[in-house]
C-alpha angles and dihedrals in degrees: 000000000000127000089256092056090048092046092243110135114211109016139043147111112326094014101077122121091250091059091055092045090057090063094044101265118134125231091253095049091045091068093070094048093045091047091060096039096249108153119227097254091049091046088056090051092050091049089052087054090053095255106130103170127080094215093051091048090049090052092051088048091050089052090055095250114136124207090257092061103034096092094068089053093050092045089052089057098253123142127214090246091055090047090056090050091054089047092052088056091055093252115142124224097260094049091046090054091052091048091049091049088054090055097255126137127203092264090054090052090053092049092049093051091047092050092048090054090046093052092049092047091048092050090054089056097040104094097067092053094088111205091022097053092095089061086069097039092054096044125114111296114261094246090054097043099094092049092048093050091042091056098045105032099092095036135064097324100059095059095138092237095104095236095083092044091054089066090054090049091064095033095245100147103141128116090258089069095056100083091047092050091045089056089057092247119156110245096239093049090046092053090050091053090048091051090051091051100248126143123231093257093048092048093048091050091052093047090051085060089054094255122135126195094261092051092050092048092049096046096048096042091048087055089056099255112134117242092240091059103043096082090054095051095039092043089053087062098254127139120226091262092049092048091051090051092050092049090049088052091055100261109147131217088248090059089047087054090057090051089048092051092050090049092052092050090055094053 
């Protein structure tokens, strides 16, 4: 029975200095190995693998990495502390090596899993959100979600500002999201503007006036202008009153679209 099994910390059968000396470990060096309950024969194996500290060996052991495999971890640039962190997340050695090779650290893996759960939770709540329901319906398909988050997590989306993360929350990771994100627009608001037919510049201009997509929709529809026309009239630079006057004079939404296009080309 060893000192660990007896509950005696620091001495016991198989952990005496003589036992370490038999495998070539000095009295002074034996203290570290004894302190972390690394038996002499295992200490010799760790030393052969270029691990010369009892604590480090104990960490590798905790992470499920034996002396025979530790070199590939070390060569891959992983530390024993990082290996323990991966282990605490339930990630095995081989998966951890793949994650590390892809440039991800334990914290990134946690963030990715949290975001995946958030996206799935958000999708489950999306239908009652009215105008914003399509943001969920048009998100990345479920079977592609992990790959999409995997690809974008450490790049431009996960900026820590909250805006980029909001696009991950609804799974909007396509190129069409980039100009909206670059404008600092929250993803849900951006999707509302897209559904209403507004461009990024038009939406930004309206928000600078303190108007959100729901406010614009409500104001224009209350005035009697159909939702599928409001972006044309508004984009042409007309107020609600001006748009109503133009419609009363026989100007169509198609003609407003031409005025809008000309206005955009001049900007």
